[in-house]
C-alpha atoms as a printed R data frame, in Angstrom:
   type eleno elety resid chain resno      x       y      z
1  ATOM     1    CA   UNK     A     1 41.458 119.650 27.968
2  ATOM     2    CA   UNK     A     2 39.114 122.571 28.501
3  ATOM     3    CA   UNK     A     3 41.060 125.743 29.205
4  ATOM     4    CA   UNK     A     4 40.196 129.286 30.225
5  ATOM     5    CA   UNK     A     5 40.846 132.089 27.763
6  ATOM     6    CA   UNK     A     6 43.849 133.152 29.899
7  ATOM     7    CA   UNK     A     7 45.582 129.879 29.000
8  ATOM     8    CA   UNK     A     8 45.819 130.963 25.358
9  ATOM     9    CA   UNK     A     9 47.055 134.488 26.199
10 ATOM    10    CA   UNK     A    10 47.695 136.623 23.123
11 ATOM    11    CA   UNK     A    11 47.979 133.645 20.790
12 ATOM    12    CA   UNK     A    12 45.515 133.378 17.931
13 ATOM    13    CA   UNK     A    13 42.954 130.594 18.166
14 ATOM    14    CA   UNK     A    14 40.869 129.016 15.415
15 ATOM    15    CA   UNK     A    15 37.151 128.292 15.520
16 ATOM    16    CA   UNK     A    16 36.603 124.584 14.869
17 ATOM    17    CA   UNK     A    17 32.956 124.024 15.767
18 ATOM    18    CA   UNK     A    18 29.729 125.733 16.819
19 ATOM    19    CA   UNK     A    19 27.521 123.530 19.000
20 ATOM    20    CA   UNK     A    20 23.884 124.515 18.788
21 ATOM    21    CA   UNK     A    21 22.697 122.374 21.723
22 ATOM    22    CA   UNK     A    22 24.115 121.745 25.194
23 ATOM    23    CA   UNK     A    23 24.103 117.959 24.758
24 ATOM    24    CA   UNK     A    24 26.115 118.311 21.547
25 ATOM    25    CA   UNK     A    25 28.630 120.648 23.265
26 ATOM    26    CA   UNK     A    26 29.099 118.276 26.191
27 ATOM    27    CA   UNK     A    27 29.702 115.319 23.849
28 ATOM    28    CA   UNK     A    28 32.357 117.242 21.928
29 ATOM    29    CA   UNK     A    29 34.015 118.401 25.158
30 ATOM    30    CA   UNK     A    30 34.340 114.769 26.197
31 ATOM    31    CA   UNK     A    31 35.898 113.722 22.875
32 ATOM    32    CA   UNK     A    32 38.400 116.618 22.832
33 ATOM    33    CA   UNK     A    33 39.364 116.028 26.470
34 ATOM    34    CA   UNK     A    34 39.799 112.292 25.858
35 ATOM    35    CA   UNK     A    35 42.099 113.116 22.919
36 ATOM    36    CA   UNK     A    36 44.186 115.478 25.091
37 ATOM    37    CA   UNK     A    37 43.483 118.536 22.941
38 ATOM    38    CA   UNK     A    38 43.510 121.932 24.668
39 ATOM    39    CA   UNK     A    39 40.435 123.918 23.708
40 ATOM    40    CA   UNK     A    40 38.319 126.858 24.836
41 ATOM    41    CA   UNK     A    41 34.536 127.137 24.713
42 ATOM    42    CA   UNK     A    42 32.790 130.492 24.594
43 ATOM    43    CA   UNK     A    43 29.079 131.268 24.229
44 ATOM    44    CA   UNK     A    44 28.412 133.545 21.270
45 ATOM    45    CA   UNK     A    45 25.678 134.481 18.824
46 ATOM    46    CA   UNK     A    46 25.116 132.922 15.415
47 ATOM    47    CA   UNK     A    47 22.386 133.242 12.779
48 ATOM    48    CA   UNK     A    48 20.250 130.150 12.297
49 ATOM    49    CA   UNK     A    49 17.081 128.929 10.662
50 ATOM    50    CA   UNK     A    50 16.080 128.432  7.058
51 ATOM    51    CA   UNK     A    51 12.693 130.056  6.719
52 ATOM    52    CA   UNK     A    52 12.630 132.048  9.954
53 ATOM    53    CA   UNK     A    53 16.183 133.314 10.420
54 ATOM    54    CA   UNK     A    54 16.997 134.369 13.956
55 ATOM    55    CA   UNK     A    55 19.936 135.102 16.198
56 ATOM    56    CA   UNK     A    56 20.757 132.246 18.574
57 ATOM    57    CA   UNK     A    57 23.374 131.404 21.200
58 ATOM    58    CA   UNK     A    58 25.793 128.532 20.662
59 ATOM    59    CA   UNK     A    59 28.962 127.091 22.170
60 ATOM    60    CA   UNK     A    60 31.942 128.131 20.032
61 ATOM    61    CA   UNK     A    61 34.935 125.767 20.253
62 ATOM    62    CA   UNK     A    62 38.441 127.136 19.674
63 ATOM    63    CA   UNK     A    63 41.883 125.516 19.471
64 ATOM    64    CA   UNK     A    64 45.399 126.737 18.732
65 ATOM    65    CA   UNK     A    65 46.421 126.569 15.058
66 ATOM    66    CA   UNK     A    66 48.832 123.675 15.675
67 ATOM    67    CA   UNK     A    67 45.963 121.595 17.143
68 ATOM    68    CA   UNK     A    68 43.511 122.128 14.273
69 ATOM    69    CA   UNK     A    69 44.422 118.953 12.395
70 ATOM    70    CA   UNK     A    70 44.196 116.769 15.522
71 ATOM    71    CA   UNK     A    71 40.841 118.371 16.335
72 ATOM    72    CA   UNK     A    72 39.648 117.708 12.772
73 ATOM    73    CA   UNK     A    73 40.430 114.001 13.217
74 ATOM    74    CA   UNK     A    74 38.484 113.904 16.506
75 ATOM    75    CA   UNK     A    75 35.512 115.702 14.972
76 ATOM    76    CA   UNK     A    76 35.460 113.465 11.880
77 ATOM    77    CA   UNK     A    77 35.812 110.280 13.916
78 ATOM    78    CA   UNK     A    78 32.838 111.227 16.075
79 ATOM    79    CA   UNK     A    79 30.445 112.527 13.431
80 ATOM    80    CA   UNK     A    80 30.979 116.280 13.867
81 ATOM    81    CA   UNK     A    81 31.555 118.535 10.862
82 ATOM    82    CA   UNK     A    82 34.442 121.009 11.155
83 ATOM    83    CA   UNK     A    83 33.355 124.664 11.059
84 ATOM    84    CA   UNK     A    84 34.147 126.493  7.832
85 ATOM    85    CA   UNK     A    85 33.559 130.152  7.096
86 ATOM    86    CA   UNK     A    86 30.408 130.557  5.015
């Protein structure tokens, strides 16, 4: 379920996905909520584009480390690709 940052307190969270469009973010929120996974969503900047690189705003999805594997299953099952550091 979607949680505020206060829910996670001082615990470390892991970035699992960056949604580039609102529709995409809302779909993923529904899948994570349906699966009962606690997650946080924060807007943040990322660099995008191939030819014309620019800074853009996306929805960054975070979960606790012990929920990463369950989140990976949800993402895979629904056609989302887990975020990896590039």
